[in-house]
Structures are given as C-alpha cells and as structure tokens.
MIPATOR-366505 format. One record per residue (C-alpha): chain; x, y, z; residue number from 1. Coordinates in Angstrom, 1 decimal. Example, Ala and Ser with C-alpha at 12.3 -4.5 7.8 and 13.67 -1.06 7.14 Angstrom:
2
['A' [12.3 -4.5 7.8] 1]
['A' [13.7 -1.1 7.1] 2]
***
This chain:
234
['A' [7.4 -35.3 14.8] 1]
['A' [7.3 -32.0 15.7] 2]
['A' [8.6 -31.0 19.0] 3]
['A' [9.5 -33.7 21.5] 4]
['A' [9.0 -33.5 25.3] 5]
['A' [10.5 -36.1 27.6] 6]
['A' [11.5 -35.4 31.8] 7]
['A' [14.5 -35.3 33.3] 8]
['A' [15.6 -34.9 36.8] 9]
['A' [18.9 -33.3 38.9] 10]
['A' [20.7 -36.1 39.8] 11]
['A' [23.9 -36.0 42.3] 12]
['A' [26.5 -35.4 39.7] 13]
['A' [25.2 -32.1 37.9] 14]
['A' [24.7 -30.2 40.8] 15]
['A' [27.0 -28.0 43.3] 16]
['A' [27.9 -27.2 46.7] 17]
['A' [24.7 -24.8 47.0] 18]
['A' [22.5 -28.1 45.7] 19]
['A' [22.0 -26.0 42.7] 20]
['A' [22.5 -27.2 38.5] 21]
['A' [26.3 -26.7 37.7] 22]
['A' [27.0 -25.5 33.9] 23]
['A' [27.5 -29.4 32.4] 24]
['A' [24.3 -30.7 33.7] 25]
['A' [22.5 -28.7 31.6] 26]
['A' [24.2 -29.8 28.9] 27]
['A' [23.6 -33.3 29.4] 28]
['A' [20.1 -33.3 29.7] 29]
['A' [19.9 -31.3 26.4] 30]
['A' [22.2 -34.1 24.7] 31]
['A' [19.9 -36.9 26.6] 32]
['A' [17.2 -35.0 25.3] 33]
['A' [18.4 -34.8 21.5] 34]
['A' [18.8 -38.4 21.7] 35]
['A' [16.3 -39.4 22.6] 36]
['A' [14.1 -37.9 19.8] 37]
['A' [16.2 -39.4 17.6] 38]
['A' [15.6 -42.6 18.8] 39]
['A' [12.3 -42.1 18.6] 40]
['A' [12.1 -41.5 14.8] 41]
['A' [15.1 -44.4 14.1] 42]
['A' [18.6 -42.5 14.3] 43]
['A' [20.3 -42.7 17.5] 44]
['A' [23.1 -43.6 19.0] 45]
['A' [21.8 -47.4 19.2] 46]
['A' [20.3 -47.5 15.4] 47]
['A' [24.7 -45.9 13.9] 48]
['A' [25.8 -49.4 12.5] 49]
['A' [22.2 -49.9 10.9] 50]
['A' [21.8 -47.0 9.1] 51]
['A' [25.6 -46.2 8.7] 52]
['A' [24.3 -42.6 9.1] 53]
['A' [24.6 -40.5 12.4] 54]
['A' [24.5 -36.8 13.5] 55]
['A' [28.2 -34.7 14.5] 56]
['A' [27.3 -31.9 17.0] 57]
['A' [28.8 -28.0 15.9] 58]
['A' [28.1 -26.4 18.2] 59]
['A' [25.7 -25.8 21.6] 60]
['A' [24.2 -22.6 22.7] 61]
['A' [22.7 -22.2 25.9] 62]
['A' [20.9 -19.4 28.1] 63]
['A' [20.7 -19.7 31.8] 64]
['A' [17.7 -17.6 33.2] 65]
['A' [17.5 -20.3 36.6] 66]
['A' [19.6 -23.6 38.4] 67]
['A' [17.5 -25.7 39.5] 68]
['A' [17.9 -27.8 42.5] 69]
['A' [18.6 -31.3 43.7] 70]
['A' [15.9 -33.6 42.9] 71]
['A' [14.2 -31.2 41.0] 72]
['A' [12.2 -32.6 38.2] 73]
['A' [12.5 -31.1 34.6] 74]
['A' [10.4 -30.5 31.3] 75]
['A' [12.3 -30.6 28.2] 76]
['A' [10.7 -29.4 25.1] 77]
['A' [12.7 -29.7 22.1] 78]
['A' [12.2 -29.6 17.9] 79]
['A' [14.0 -28.6 14.7] 80]
['A' [13.0 -25.7 13.7] 81]
['A' [15.6 -25.1 10.5] 82]
['A' [17.2 -27.5 8.3] 83]
['A' [19.0 -27.2 5.6] 84]
['A' [20.7 -30.3 2.8] 85]
['A' [23.7 -29.9 4.9] 86]
['A' [23.1 -29.1 8.8] 87]
['A' [20.1 -28.4 11.0] 88]
['A' [19.6 -26.5 13.9] 89]
['A' [17.5 -27.9 17.0] 90]
['A' [16.3 -26.1 19.5] 91]
['A' [15.3 -26.9 23.3] 92]
['A' [13.6 -25.2 25.9] 93]
['A' [14.0 -26.4 29.3] 94]
['A' [10.9 -25.8 32.8] 95]
['A' [10.7 -25.7 36.2] 96]
['A' [7.1 -27.2 36.3] 97]
['A' [5.7 -24.3 34.2] 98]
['A' [8.5 -22.2 34.5] 99]
['A' [10.9 -21.7 32.0] 100]
['A' [14.5 -22.1 33.0] 101]
['A' [16.7 -22.1 30.0] 102]
['A' [16.7 -21.8 26.7] 103]
['A' [19.1 -23.7 23.5] 104]
['A' [20.4 -24.4 20.0] 105]
['A' [22.0 -26.8 18.9] 106]
['A' [23.7 -27.6 15.0] 107]
['A' [24.0 -30.6 13.7] 108]
['A' [25.4 -32.0 10.4] 109]
['A' [24.6 -35.3 9.4] 110]
['A' [27.7 -37.6 8.1] 111]
['A' [28.5 -41.3 7.0] 112]
['A' [29.8 -43.0 10.1] 113]
['A' [32.3 -45.0 8.5] 114]
['A' [34.2 -41.7 6.4] 115]
['A' [32.9 -39.1 8.7] 116]
['A' [32.1 -37.0 5.6] 117]
['A' [29.6 -35.0 5.5] 118]
['A' [25.6 -36.0 3.7] 119]
['A' [23.5 -34.0 2.3] 120]
['A' [20.4 -34.6 4.6] 121]
['A' [18.1 -36.7 3.0] 122]
['A' [14.3 -35.1 2.9] 123]
['A' [12.7 -37.8 3.9] 124]
['A' [14.1 -37.4 7.1] 125]
['A' [13.8 -34.0 7.0] 126]
['A' [10.1 -35.3 7.0] 127]
['A' [10.0 -37.7 10.1] 128]
['A' [11.9 -35.0 12.1] 129]
['A' [9.9 -32.2 10.8] 130]
['A' [9.9 -28.5 11.2] 131]
['A' [8.5 -26.2 13.7] 132]
['A' [9.2 -22.6 13.1] 133]
['A' [9.9 -21.2 16.8] 134]
['A' [13.6 -19.6 17.6] 135]
['A' [14.5 -19.5 21.1] 136]
['A' [17.0 -16.8 19.9] 137]
['A' [15.8 -13.3 18.2] 138]
['A' [19.9 -13.5 16.9] 139]
['A' [21.5 -15.8 14.4] 140]
['A' [24.5 -17.2 16.1] 141]
['A' [27.7 -16.8 15.1] 142]
['A' [30.0 -19.8 15.0] 143]
['A' [33.6 -18.4 13.7] 144]
['A' [34.9 -16.3 15.6] 145]
['A' [38.7 -14.0 15.5] 146]
['A' [41.2 -16.1 17.6] 147]
['A' [43.0 -13.3 19.3] 148]
['A' [46.6 -13.0 19.1] 149]
['A' [49.2 -13.9 21.9] 150]
['A' [47.7 -16.7 23.7] 151]
['A' [49.3 -18.6 25.9] 152]
['A' [49.2 -21.4 27.1] 153]
['A' [47.6 -22.2 31.2] 154]
['A' [46.8 -26.0 31.5] 155]
['A' [47.9 -28.8 29.6] 156]
['A' [45.5 -31.3 29.2] 157]
['A' [46.3 -35.9 28.2] 158]
['A' [42.2 -37.3 27.5] 159]
['A' [41.4 -40.2 28.7] 160]
['A' [39.1 -43.4 28.8] 161]
['A' [36.8 -41.4 30.9] 162]
['A' [36.5 -38.8 28.5] 163]
['A' [35.6 -40.9 25.7] 164]
['A' [32.0 -41.3 24.3] 165]
['A' [30.6 -44.2 21.8] 166]
['A' [32.4 -43.2 18.9] 167]
['A' [35.6 -43.5 20.6] 168]
['A' [35.9 -39.3 20.6] 169]
['A' [36.1 -36.9 23.5] 170]
['A' [32.3 -36.7 24.5] 171]
['A' [31.3 -33.2 24.0] 172]
['A' [30.3 -32.5 27.3] 173]
['A' [33.8 -33.2 28.1] 174]
['A' [35.2 -29.8 26.1] 175]
['A' [33.2 -27.8 29.0] 176]
['A' [34.2 -29.8 31.4] 177]
['A' [38.2 -29.1 30.3] 178]
['A' [37.5 -25.7 29.9] 179]
['A' [35.9 -25.7 33.4] 180]
['A' [39.3 -25.8 34.9] 181]
['A' [39.9 -22.9 33.4] 182]
['A' [37.1 -20.6 34.6] 183]
['A' [36.7 -18.7 37.5] 184]
['A' [34.8 -20.2 40.3] 185]
['A' [32.3 -17.2 39.7] 186]
['A' [31.0 -18.1 36.2] 187]
['A' [30.9 -21.8 37.3] 188]
['A' [28.1 -21.1 39.3] 189]
['A' [26.6 -17.9 38.3] 190]
['A' [27.5 -17.9 34.3] 191]
['A' [24.1 -17.5 32.4] 192]
['A' [25.0 -17.4 28.9] 193]
['A' [26.8 -20.6 27.5] 194]
['A' [28.1 -21.4 24.1] 195]
['A' [30.8 -24.2 22.7] 196]
['A' [32.0 -24.4 19.8] 197]
['A' [33.1 -27.7 18.5] 198]
['A' [36.3 -27.7 15.5] 199]
['A' [37.7 -30.5 15.7] 200]
['A' [37.5 -34.4 17.5] 201]
['A' [39.7 -35.2 20.5] 202]
['A' [41.0 -38.6 20.5] 203]
['A' [41.7 -40.9 23.9] 204]
['A' [45.1 -39.6 24.9] 205]
['A' [46.0 -36.6 23.0] 206]
['A' [47.3 -33.4 24.7] 207]
['A' [44.9 -30.8 24.6] 208]
['A' [46.4 -27.0 25.0] 209]
['A' [44.3 -24.7 26.9] 210]
['A' [43.9 -21.5 26.4] 211]
['A' [41.9 -18.3 28.5] 212]
['A' [40.9 -15.0 28.0] 213]
['A' [38.1 -12.3 28.6] 214]
['A' [36.2 -15.7 29.2] 215]
['A' [36.5 -18.0 26.1] 216]
['A' [38.4 -21.4 26.3] 217]
['A' [40.5 -22.1 23.3] 218]
['A' [41.2 -25.6 23.4] 219]
['A' [43.8 -26.8 21.1] 220]
['A' [45.8 -29.9 19.8] 221]
['A' [49.6 -30.1 21.5] 222]
['A' [51.3 -28.2 18.5] 223]
['A' [48.4 -26.1 19.1] 224]
['A' [48.2 -26.0 14.9] 225]
['A' [44.4 -27.5 15.0] 226]
['A' [41.6 -25.6 16.9] 227]
['A' [39.4 -28.3 18.2] 228]
['A' [37.2 -26.2 20.1] 229]
['A' [36.3 -22.8 21.8] 230]
['A' [33.8 -22.3 24.7] 231]
['A' [32.6 -19.1 26.1] 232]
['A' [31.1 -18.6 29.3] 233]
['A' [29.4 -14.6 30.8] 234]
***
C-alpha cells in the first residue's frame, strides 16, 4: 500500500466559536484515515468478525501548525513507517490545499478480537500495509510517564452510551472529550501539541476519576488504582 491518501471535510461538529477546527476534530480525521487505510487492505473495523483480529491504539501524538475552518477540504496522508513484531507506528500529514497544517504519529498493537491478547504481527500483514521510512517527528515519543504525587480529583465522570465504539468500550476520542472538561479555554482553542496515551480500556457506566496538573489530565478508575489514560496538551 505505502502512502494512503484520503480527504475529509471540516464539518459543524469539528469547529468552535471561531469556526476553526477544535482539538477533537484532529483526532476524528486521523482516526477515519487510519480506519480507511486498514479497510482498503481487508483489516478495517468491518473485517473484525471475519479476521478474528483487530488493531488497538496505544497513543496519538499530534503537532498542529494551523487550524482549518468550517467546510475546508483536507487531504490526509498516512503510512506505516515502523513496524516491529508486536506494534506498528502509523504516521500522518494533514494538508489544506498544499499547506501542511498538522502531522501526527500513532502506535498500534495487533490483538485477538475475542481474547484481547496481543499477537505478533504476521509478515504477510506487514507486507500488505507496506513500510514507508518517513518520520514526521525527529524524536521518539516516550509513552511512559512518571506519575506525579498527591494528585487531587477535579472531576468524576460516569461513561454513557454515546461514549462507546463498535467494541463496546469508550471510544479513543472520548478520552479527549473527558479531558476537555478539565482544560482551560486557552488550550481548547490554541493548543499546538496533543498527546493521548491509552493505558486501560474504559467500559460503559464506569466512573472515571479525572485529575489535572500542569497541562496534563490523568484518567483513573473510581478507586483510583488503575490508570486509564493520560492526555497532555500544550
């Protein structure tokens, strides 16, 4: 496959009061591009039942250079740039006409759809997706963080049906939706870097304990003994 190219239009739910793309919209278009690329090679969300396997996202890392506006048409380029036997890095570039407005990395593991155990990525699948040795970030992303001490709860949220995806877990984008409730308006409107790290899936009617410190939101379970996710925005 190599580089996969798709287009996406900025819709009403993607914009804020200034008619520019919000943080959530970048995750939406990247998620769509990744799913379309996988669908084209027979490993998309509609193929899970047939293949008995699926991809699970471990993190997003996004750099925003410019925010497109309502009804702008964007071109998204995506490719697998680094694959080991148990995970793959997928990169993205987002263009408004010929201008690069954002780029991103994501990390995925290949899992058994029934047991949710991590599988080695078969050579045949690596060959099907292809490998393009173009990195969008110069440095390697560190998806392991030292957790700060003495975090205090700032928000408690009970997940709803609207938060769920096809796997009946809280959708990847909903982690950012929850974090947005904690973030100052300046970061919602003007953030240039977003990282969402997924540690543990969240289920329907789970109570999420949210803690905010230094532009970072930590999502825990109700008992605060399981870390579900980390969202860093600046």
